[in-house]
C-alpha positions as CSV (number, residue, x, y, z in Angstrom):
1,X,0.0,0.0,-0.1
2,X,1.5,3.3,-0.9
3,X,1.9,6.1,1.7
4,X,-0.5,8.4,0.0
5,X,-3.3,5.7,-0.3
6,X,-2.6,4.6,3.3
7,X,-2.9,8.2,4.5
8,X,-6.1,8.6,2.7
9,X,-7.6,5.6,4.3
10,X,-6.6,6.4,7.8
11,X,-8.0,10.0,7.3
12,X,-11.2,8.5,6.2
13,X,-11.3,6.0,9.0
14,X,-10.6,8.7,11.6
15,X,-13.4,10.8,10.2
16,X,-15.8,7.8,10.3
17,X,-14.7,7.3,14.0
18,X,-15.2,10.9,15.0
19,X,-18.6,10.7,13.3
20,X,-19.6,7.6,15.3
21,X,-18.3,9.2,18.6
22,X,-19.6,12.7,18.0
23,X,-16.5,14.4,19.2
24,X,-12.8,13.8,18.7
25,X,-11.6,15.9,21.8
26,X,-13.4,14.2,24.7
27,X,-10.2,12.7,26.1
28,X,-7.3,14.7,27.5
29,X,-4.2,13.6,29.4
30,X,-1.0,11.4,29.2
31,X,-0.6,7.7,29.6
32,X,2.5,5.5,29.8
33,X,2.5,2.4,27.4
34,X,5.0,-0.4,27.9
35,X,5.9,-2.8,25.0
36,X,7.3,-6.2,25.8
37,X,9.7,-7.6,23.1
38,X,9.8,-11.4,22.9
39,X,12.5,-13.8,21.9
40,X,15.6,-11.8,22.2
41,X,18.6,-11.5,24.6
42,X,19.5,-7.9,24.0
43,X,17.5,-4.9,22.8
44,X,18.9,-3.0,19.8
45,X,17.7,0.2,18.1
46,X,16.8,-1.8,14.9
47,X,14.7,-4.3,17.0
48,X,13.0,-1.6,19.1
49,X,12.1,0.2,15.9
50,X,10.8,-3.0,14.3
51,X,8.7,-4.2,17.3
52,X,7.1,-0.9,18.0
53,X,6.3,0.0,14.4
54,X,2.7,-1.2,14.7
55,X,2.2,0.3,18.2
56,X,3.6,3.7,17.2
57,X,1.3,3.7,14.1
58,X,-1.7,3.0,16.4
59,X,-0.6,5.7,18.7
60,X,-0.3,8.3,16.0
61,X,-3.7,7.5,14.7
62,X,-5.3,7.6,18.2
63,X,-3.5,11.0,18.9
64,X,-4.8,12.3,15.7
65,X,-8.3,11.4,16.7
66,X,-7.7,12.7,20.3
67,X,-5.3,15.7,20.0
68,X,-5.2,16.4,23.6
69,X,-4.0,12.8,24.5
70,X,-0.2,11.9,24.7
71,X,0.9,8.2,24.8
72,X,4.5,7.8,25.9
73,X,5.9,4.4,24.7
74,X,8.8,2.5,26.5
75,X,10.2,-0.9,25.6
76,X,11.4,-3.9,27.7
77,X,12.5,-7.4,27.0
78,X,9.5,-9.5,27.8
79,X,11.3,-11.8,30.2
80,X,11.9,-8.5,32.2
81,X,8.5,-7.1,32.1
82,X,7.1,-8.7,35.3
83,X,10.1,-7.5,37.5
84,X,10.2,-4.1,35.8
85,X,6.5,-3.4,36.4
86,X,6.7,-4.7,39.9
87,X,9.6,-2.2,40.5
88,X,7.7,0.7,38.9
89,X,4.4,-0.2,40.6
90,X,6.2,0.0,44.1
91,X,6.9,3.6,43.3
92,X,3.5,4.5,42.1
93,X,5.0,5.0,38.6
94,X,3.9,1.8,36.9
95,X,2.7,1.8,33.2
96,X,-1.1,2.5,32.4
97,X,-1.1,0.1,29.5
98,X,1.0,-2.7,28.4
99,X,1.4,-4.5,24.9
100,X,2.5,-8.0,26.0
101,X,1.8,-11.7,25.1
102,X,-1.3,-13.2,26.7
103,X,0.9,-15.4,29.1
104,X,2.8,-12.4,30.4
105,X,-0.6,-10.6,31.0
106,X,-1.8,-13.7,32.9
107,X,1.4,-13.6,35.1
108,X,1.0,-9.9,35.8
109,X,-2.5,-10.3,36.8
110,X,-1.8,-13.2,39.1
111,X,0.9,-11.2,40.8
112,X,-1.4,-8.2,41.2
113,X,0.8,-6.2,38.9
114,X,-1.9,-5.7,36.4
115,X,-5.7,-5.4,36.8
116,X,-8.1,-7.9,35.1
117,X,-11.0,-6.5,33.0
118,X,-14.6,-7.3,32.0
119,X,-15.2,-6.1,28.5
120,X,-18.3,-4.4,27.5
121,X,-20.5,-6.7,25.4
122,X,-20.1,-4.5,22.3
123,X,-16.4,-5.1,22.4
124,X,-16.3,-8.8,23.6
125,X,-18.8,-9.8,20.8
126,X,-16.4,-8.7,18.2
127,X,-13.6,-10.9,19.4
128,X,-13.0,-14.5,18.2
129,X,-13.8,-17.2,20.8
130,X,-10.2,-18.6,20.7
131,X,-8.7,-15.2,21.5
132,X,-11.2,-14.7,24.4
133,X,-10.6,-18.1,25.8
134,X,-6.9,-17.6,25.9
135,X,-7.2,-14.3,27.7
136,X,-9.9,-15.6,30.2
137,X,-9.3,-16.0,33.9
138,X,-11.0,-18.6,36.2
139,X,-13.3,-15.9,37.5
140,X,-14.6,-15.0,34.0
141,X,-12.6,-11.8,33.8
142,X,-9.9,-11.3,31.3
143,X,-6.1,-10.9,31.9
144,X,-6.2,-8.3,29.0
145,X,-7.8,-7.1,25.9
146,X,-6.7,-9.4,22.8
147,X,-5.4,-7.3,19.9
148,X,-3.3,-9.3,17.4
149,X,-1.9,-12.8,16.7
150,X,1.6,-13.6,15.9
151,X,2.0,-17.1,14.3
152,X,5.1,-19.1,13.9
153,X,5.8,-20.0,10.2
154,X,8.7,-21.0,8.0
155,X,10.9,-18.3,6.6
156,X,13.2,-19.2,3.8
157,X,15.5,-17.7,1.1
158,X,13.9,-18.4,-2.4
159,X,17.2,-18.3,-4.1
160,X,18.4,-21.3,-2.1
161,X,15.0,-23.2,-1.8
162,X,12.6,-22.8,-4.5
163,X,9.8,-24.6,-2.6
164,X,9.5,-25.3,1.0
165,X,9.4,-28.9,2.3
166,X,6.1,-30.1,3.7
167,X,7.4,-32.7,5.9
168,X,10.2,-33.0,8.5
169,X,11.8,-35.8,6.5
170,X,11.8,-33.6,3.4
171,X,13.3,-30.8,5.4
172,X,16.2,-33.1,6.5
173,X,16.7,-34.3,2.9
174,X,16.9,-30.7,1.8
175,X,19.7,-30.1,4.2
176,X,21.7,-33.1,2.7
177,X,21.5,-31.4,-0.9
178,X,22.9,-28.1,0.4
179,X,20.1,-26.2,2.3
180,X,21.4,-24.7,5.7
181,X,18.6,-25.4,8.3
182,X,18.4,-23.3,11.5
183,X,16.5,-24.3,14.6
184,X,16.2,-22.7,18.0
185,X,16.4,-24.6,21.3
186,X,14.1,-22.4,23.3
187,X,11.3,-25.0,24.1
188,X,8.5,-22.7,22.8
189,X,10.5,-22.2,19.5
190,X,11.4,-25.8,18.9
191,X,8.1,-27.4,20.0
192,X,6.7,-27.1,16.5
193,X,8.5,-30.4,15.8
194,X,6.8,-32.3,18.6
195,X,3.5,-32.6,16.8
196,X,5.0,-34.2,13.5
197,X,7.0,-36.7,15.6
198,X,4.0,-37.8,17.7
199,X,4.8,-36.2,21.2
200,X,2.3,-33.4,21.4
201,X,-0.4,-35.8,22.8
202,X,1.9,-36.9,25.5
203,X,2.8,-33.3,26.6
204,X,-0.9,-32.4,26.4
205,X,-1.7,-35.2,28.8
206,X,1.1,-34.3,31.3
207,X,0.2,-30.5,31.3
208,X,-3.4,-31.6,31.9
209,X,-2.3,-33.5,35.1
210,X,-3.0,-36.9,33.8
211,X,-0.8,-39.8,35.0
212,X,2.4,-40.2,33.0
213,X,2.3,-43.5,31.3
214,X,5.1,-45.6,29.4
215,X,3.6,-44.5,26.2
216,X,4.0,-40.8,27.2
217,X,7.7,-41.4,28.0
218,X,8.2,-43.3,24.7
219,X,6.6,-40.5,22.5
220,X,8.6,-37.8,24.2
221,X,11.9,-40.0,23.9
222,X,11.3,-40.4,20.3
223,X,11.1,-36.7,19.9
224,X,14.4,-36.2,22.0
225,X,16.1,-38.8,19.8
226,X,15.2,-36.9,16.7
227,X,16.4,-33.5,18.1
228,X,19.7,-35.3,18.9
229,X,20.1,-37.0,15.6
230,X,19.3,-33.9,13.6
231,X,22.3,-32.4,15.1
232,X,24.5,-34.9,13.5
233,X,23.6,-33.7,10.0
234,X,26.2,-31.2,8.7
235,X,23.7,-28.5,7.6
236,X,21.3,-28.6,10.6
237,X,22.4,-25.9,12.9
238,X,21.0,-25.3,16.4
239,X,21.0,-21.9,18.0
240,X,19.9,-20.5,21.4
241,X,17.0,-18.4,20.3
242,X,15.0,-17.1,17.4
243,X,16.8,-13.8,17.0
244,X,19.9,-15.8,16.1
245,X,18.0,-17.6,13.4
246,X,16.7,-14.3,11.9
247,X,20.2,-12.9,11.8
248,X,21.4,-16.1,10.2
249,X,18.8,-15.7,7.4
250,X,19.5,-12.0,6.9
251,X,23.2,-12.5,6.5
252,X,22.8,-15.7,4.3
253,X,24.3,-18.1,6.7
254,X,20.9,-20.0,6.9
255,X,18.4,-20.8,4.2
256,X,15.5,-21.9,6.0
257,X,14.3,-21.1,9.6
258,X,11.2,-21.1,11.7
259,X,10.2,-17.8,13.1
260,X,7.3,-15.8,14.5
261,X,5.6,-13.4,12.1
262,X,6.9,-10.4,14.0
263,X,10.2,-10.9,12.4
264,X,8.8,-10.6,8.8
265,X,9.0,-6.8,8.5
266,X,12.7,-6.9,9.0
267,X,13.3,-9.9,6.9
268,X,11.3,-8.3,3.9
269,X,13.6,-5.2,4.3
270,X,16.7,-7.2,4.1
271,X,15.6,-10.0,1.6
272,X,13.1,-8.4,-0.4
273,X,11.4,-10.8,-3.0
274,X,14.0,-13.5,-1.9
275,X,12.0,-14.0,1.3
276,X,9.6,-16.9,1.2
277,X,6.9,-17.8,3.9
278,X,5.1,-21.0,4.3
279,X,3.5,-23.0,7.1
280,X,5.8,-25.4,9.1
281,X,6.1,-29.0,7.9
282,X,4.3,-31.8,9.5
283,X,5.0,-35.6,9.3
284,X,3.7,-39.1,10.2
285,X,2.7,-37.8,13.7
286,X,0.4,-35.1,12.4
287,X,0.6,-31.5,11.6
288,X,3.2,-29.0,12.9
289,X,2.5,-27.8,16.4
290,X,3.8,-24.0,16.1
291,X,3.1,-21.4,19.0
292,X,1.1,-18.4,18.2
293,X,1.9,-15.4,20.4
294,X,-1.3,-13.6,21.2
295,X,-0.8,-9.9,22.0
296,X,-2.9,-8.3,24.4
297,X,-3.4,-5.0,26.1
298,X,-2.8,-5.4,30.0
299,X,-4.0,-2.7,32.2
300,X,-1.8,-1.0,35.0
301,X,-2.8,-0.7,38.7
302,X,-1.4,2.7,39.3
303,X,-3.6,4.6,36.8
304,X,-5.8,7.5,37.8
305,X,-9.5,7.3,36.7
306,X,-8.7,9.6,33.8
307,X,-5.8,7.5,32.6
308,X,-7.9,4.4,32.9
309,X,-10.3,5.9,30.6
310,X,-7.8,6.9,28.1
311,X,-6.1,3.4,28.3
312,X,-9.4,1.6,27.7
313,X,-10.4,4.0,24.9
314,X,-7.1,3.4,23.2
315,X,-7.2,-0.5,23.6
316,X,-10.9,-0.6,22.3
317,X,-9.8,1.6,19.3
318,X,-7.3,-0.9,18.1
319,X,-9.8,-3.7,17.9
320,X,-12.2,-1.6,15.7
321,X,-12.9,-3.7,12.4
322,X,-11.3,-1.0,10.3
323,X,-8.3,-0.6,12.3
324,X,-7.7,-4.4,12.5
325,X,-8.1,-4.7,8.7
326,X,-5.8,-1.9,8.1
327,X,-3.1,-3.5,10.4
328,X,-3.5,-6.9,8.7
329,X,-3.2,-5.6,5.1
330,X,-0.5,-3.0,5.7
331,X,1.9,-5.5,7.4
332,X,0.9,-9.0,6.4
333,X,2.7,-10.3,9.4
334,X,-0.2,-10.6,12.0
335,X,-3.7,-11.7,12.1
336,X,-6.8,-9.8,13.6
337,X,-8.5,-11.0,16.6
338,X,-11.8,-9.3,15.4
339,X,-14.0,-12.1,14.1
340,X,-15.6,-9.6,11.6
341,X,-12.1,-9.2,9.8
342,X,-11.4,-12.4,7.8
343,X,-8.0,-12.2,6.5
344,X,-8.0,-12.2,2.6
345,X,-6.1,-15.3,2.3
346,X,-7.2,-15.8,-1.5
347,X,-5.0,-12.8,-2.4
348,X,-2.0,-13.6,-0.2
349,X,0.0,-16.8,0.2
350,X,1.7,-15.2,3.3
351,X,-1.8,-14.6,5.0
352,X,-2.7,-18.1,4.1
353,X,0.4,-19.5,5.9
354,X,-0.4,-17.4,8.9
355,X,-3.9,-18.6,9.1
356,X,-2.7,-22.2,8.9
357,X,-0.1,-21.7,11.5
358,X,-2.6,-20.0,13.8
359,X,-5.1,-22.9,13.4
360,X,-2.3,-25.5,14.1
361,X,-1.0,-23.4,16.9
362,X,-4.2,-23.8,19.0
363,X,-2.9,-27.3,19.8
364,X,0.0,-25.8,21.7
365,X,-1.7,-23.1,23.8
366,X,-1.4,-25.0,27.0
367,X,2.3,-25.3,26.7
368,X,3.0,-21.5,26.2
369,X,0.7,-20.6,29.0
370,X,2.3,-23.2,31.3
371,X,5.8,-22.1,30.7
372,X,5.8,-18.4,30.0
373,X,8.7,-16.1,29.2
374,X,10.8,-15.6,32.2
375,X,9.6,-18.9,34.0
376,X,12.8,-20.6,35.5
377,X,11.6,-23.9,34.1
378,X,12.0,-22.5,30.6
379,X,15.7,-22.0,31.2
380,X,16.0,-25.5,32.7
381,X,14.4,-26.8,29.6
382,X,16.8,-24.9,27.3
383,X,19.8,-26.3,29.3
384,X,18.4,-29.8,29.0
385,X,17.9,-29.5,25.2
386,X,21.4,-28.1,24.7
387,X,23.0,-30.9,26.6
388,X,20.8,-33.2,24.7
389,X,21.7,-32.1,21.1
390,X,25.5,-31.8,22.0
391,X,25.5,-35.4,23.4
392,X,26.1,-34.6,27.1
393,X,23.1,-36.5,28.1
394,X,21.1,-39.4,26.5
395,X,17.5,-39.1,25.0
396,X,16.4,-41.1,28.1
397,X,17.9,-38.6,30.5
398,X,16.6,-35.6,28.5
399,X,13.0,-37.3,28.5
400,X,13.1,-37.6,32.4
401,X,14.4,-33.9,32.7
402,X,11.8,-32.6,30.4
403,X,8.9,-34.4,32.1
404,X,10.2,-33.3,35.6
405,X,10.3,-29.7,34.4
406,X,6.7,-29.6,33.2
407,X,4.9,-32.1,35.5
408,X,2.7,-30.7,38.3
409,X,3.8,-31.4,41.9
410,X,2.4,-34.8,43.1
411,X,1.4,-35.7,39.6
412,X,1.9,-39.6,39.2
C-alpha cells in the first residue's frame, strides 16, 4: 500500500470514527505504554524500531483522533516485564497500559501487577472465541484485551530453496542437498517439531495433570532422539533463540528457519522478494505444532480514573474492525482478533500461511501458558535440550528432565 493511499484510508477512518463518537476531543491527558519484546537477549535500536512500528502507528492514529492525548511508549525485554513493572508499581509510577503476550498478561494479573478487566458486550462480541478463551481468567474476567496474533511460520531464502518442504523428512533431505537449516532450542520455539513426531499428545496429557504413562515417555523419547540425531547432520544448525535464526537468514548463513511473524517486517526489508513464507512442515505424527503469540493490552494498577479511561479507549480503538483490517493488510505479518475481519487469504499466500499456522497453533496453547517467558523452568528446559543435542546427556535422560520440568507437583 502506498503512503498516500494509506494516509487517505486512515484519514477516512478517523473521520468515520469521529462521526460515530460525535466528538474527537473528549479525552485529555497522558498515559505510559510499555511494550514487551519477545524472543531476544538484547534490545537493539533496530529491534526496538521493528517491534514498536505497529504500536507507534496506532498511537499516532489515536492521537490524531484525540489531539489532547499523549501516549509515551517505552520498551522492555519480555522476560523482564514482570520484574520491571513490579519495581515501577512499587513507586507508584507503573505503566497505564502494556502491550505483551497473553501469558505475560496472565502472569502480571496473578501477581497483582496488572488489573483484570471485564469487557463491554459491544467489544467482546467482536472478538473471536479462541482469543477470548486464551485471555480468560478462572473468574470469567480477562487478563487483558486481545488485539493481535503472531503465528510461527517457516521463513526461507527463495534463491536457495525454490519450494519449502512439507514434511520434516523432506526438510532433513533438503539439508543433505545443500540447504542450511536453522533451529532454536528455546522450548517454545522448537516445540513445532513435537506434533509431527508424535509427542504433542503426551505433553498435552502431562500438562493436563494426567498420570504419566510408559507410552507418554516413549513418545517424548522419540522426539528427544530426533532432536539429537538432527544435530549430526552437517547442515542442521542449532541456536539458542529465534533472533539468532533471523540474523542467520538475513546474513545468508541460513536458508530456512522457523520464526514468528513479528520478524517478517525486518526480513522483508533485508531480503525483499527473496523471502519465502510457508506453514511449518508436518510428518507421520500429524501437522506441525507451532506457537502463536497472542498480543494483548494489559492494564496497569497505578492509573488515575482519567488514565484508565484513556487506556481503555485506546485499547478498544485498536480492535475496531477498520483498524484491525488496516493492520493486517498493511503489514501482512499478524492476524486480527476481530472475528468480523477475515484475512483475505485468497489474495496472499503469506496470510494463508499465517492462518494455517494459527489454526495449528491452537494445539499448543497449554504449553506456552504453562511455561511463560521468564519462568525458571524454561531456562531449565533450554539447558536440557542443549545438553541433549550436543550429546552430553542421552535421550532417556533428557526425557526424564523434560517431564520433571513440566509435571505438576504430586503428579503420578
